[in-house]
N, C-alpha and C positions, 0 to 999 in steps of 0.2 A: 504494500500500500504506500502511496506517495505521501510525503509530508505536506503540511499546510504552510503556505507562504503567508505569514500573518500580516505584514504591512499592506500588500495589495488586497488581502481579504477584508481588512478593516475599512480601507478606502472604498472598495467595491460595495461593501455593506452600506456605508454612508451615502454613496452615490445613488443606490437603489432607493434609499429612504428619501433623499432629496428629490429624485426624479418622481417618486410617487406623490410627494407633496405638491409638486408643480403639475403633474399630469392630471391629478384629480382635484385640482384647484379651480376656482371660478375663471381663471385665465384660460384654461383649456377645456377640460371635459366634465367638470363637476355637475353641471345642470343636466347634460345629456346622460351621464352615468346615473344620476339620481332618478331621472325619468325612466330610464331603461330598467333599473332595478326595482322600481316601484316603491322606493323608500321615501317616507315623508320627512319633512323637516323635524317634526316632533320625534320620530324614531331616531333620527341621527343625533338630535340634541340630547336624547335620553341615554344614548349609548355610552359605555364607559370608555372615555378617550384614553385613559392610562392603559387599560387592558388592550385596546385595539392597537395603539401605537407601540406599546411595549412588546407585545407578541409579534407584531409585524416586523419590528426591528430584529427580534430573535430569529424569525423565519428568514429574513433577508441574510442574516449572518450565517445561518445553516446552509442556505443556497450558495453563498460565497465560499464557504469552507468546502462544500462539495465540488464547486467549480475549480477551486485551487487544486483539489486532489485529482480532478480529471485532466487538467492541462499540465500540471506539474511545473517544476521550476525551470525546465529547459525548453519550453515551447518558444517558437519564434513569434514575432509580432503578428504575422498574418495567420499563423495557426491559432493563436489565442483569440484573435478577433473573429475569425471564421467559426471557431468553436462557439463563441458567445452568440453570434448571430444564429448559427445552426441550432443550438440548444434552445434558445428563446423561440425561434420560429417553428422548428420542426419537432421539438419535443413538447415544450410547454404550450404553445399556441394550439397545436393540433390536439393535444390532450384536453385543453379547455373546449375545443370545438366538439369533441365527442360528447362531453358532459352537456354542453349547451344545446346540442341537438336533442338529446333525450329529455332535458329539462324544459324544452320549448322556449329557450331564451332567445332574444333577438340577435340578429347578425350584427347590428350596431353595437350592442353590449360586448359581443365577442371581439369586434374590432378595437374597442376601447381597452378592454382588459388584456387581450392578446398583444396589442400594440405596446402597452406598458411593459409586459414581461419580455417581449422581444427586445425592446430598448434596454431593459434592465440587464439582460444577459449580454447584449452587445456592449454595454458599458463595462461589464465585468471583463469581457474579452479585451476591450481597449485598455483598461487599467492594467490587467495582467500582462498584456503585450508590451506596454510601455515600461513596465517595471521589471 
């Protein structure tokens, strides 16, 4: 098993968290995401922000650790970048697609969420490739 490269892992985790904050903000997709999920303002306001953000950070960290173990310390820039794009688009986004089809969720919601995760792992690849 490959070891974890901790500096790029922490930076990748932070990048995913920051990307999510921007992606799901009113500047980009907040209203469309809320409409497509059917969540009301009241539901979102009543949710435990600490739990949501804390667990999201931990999940992003776990994903970054796994990514580090997949690409390893000796990957080239292009290998790491292509791995990130490929994992986000072909593993995560397609897996969401299967669930969304059976859950009868909209294509628009899939684009929003799959787009975020594709960019998340693309950022992971960029960060690992640069470091």
